[in-house]
N, C-alpha and C positions, 0 to 999 in steps of 0.2 A: 434518535438513538435511545435505546432503553437503558436500564440499569447495567446490563451486561456490557453494552457499548461503552458506557462511562467507566466501568472498571477496566476495560481493555485499554482505554486511553491512559488511565492512571498507571497501568502496568507498563505500557509503552515508554513512558517517561521516567520510570523508576529504575535507575541503573543497578540497584541491588537485586532486581528480578531478572538478571542476565539470562538465566536458563529459559524463561518463558516470554521474553520480549519478542523473540522471533515469531512465536505463536500468535502473539497479539497483532503483529504486522499482518499476518495471514487472515486472522479472524476479523479484523476491522473492515476488510473489504466486503464483509457480509452485511454491513450496516450502511446503506446508502444515505448518509447524512453528512452535511457540511462539516460537522465536528470531527467525524472520522477522517475526512479528506484533509482537513487542516492539521490534524495530529500526524497523519502520515507524511504530509508535506514538510512539517516541522522537523521530522526525523531524517530527512534526506541528507543532512550534513552531519549526522551523528556517527562519529567514528567507531564508537563501541558497537552500535547497532549494525553498522556496515560490516563488521567482522562476523556478525551472526546471521544476518538476513537481508543483505542488500538486493539480491536478485528477487527475493520474495517481496520486497518493498516495491520494486518495479511492477511485479505482477498485480499486487494489490491496488496500486495507483491505476493500472490499466483496467481493472475491473470497475473502477468508479468513474472513469473518464467520460462516459456517455451521459452523466448527470449534469444538470445546469450549473451546479456549484463548481464544476471543474473547468469552466470556460477560461480561456487565456493560458492554459497549460502549455508549456514549451518543453518537450522531452529533451531537446538538444542541450539544455542547460544542466543536465544531470550526468553523473559518471556513467561509464560504459556498462557496468553491471545493472544499474537501474534501467538504462535504456534497453538492455537485453531482456530484462523481465517484462518491460512494456511491450516489446516486439513479440515475445513469446505469448503473452496474453492476447495480443491482437490476432496472432495466427490461430490461437485456440478458439477465439470467438468466430473467426471467419470459417474455420473448419466445422464448428458446431452449427453455424447457420446453413452451411452447404448440406448437412445431413438431416435437416428437418423435413 
């Protein structure tokens, strides 16, 4: 993860950055790095973030699921909105593969 990824992680955990934390959730999925995965996983119980971007959190986790650092992931352990984001990302990937 480059400098931008590190800054996104910092924003993700900074509760005073409420307006852009949701954007950080989305953008972190663009860095296939264990630190991005760990940061996103750490925010799954964040009530403030849940009010902003819980579905987006599921989508971002879904985008990183196929990397080795995501082994052992259990979607059932998350709330329904995170699960919905994961499911939507899975469908998006499947549709994109069909159209190649």
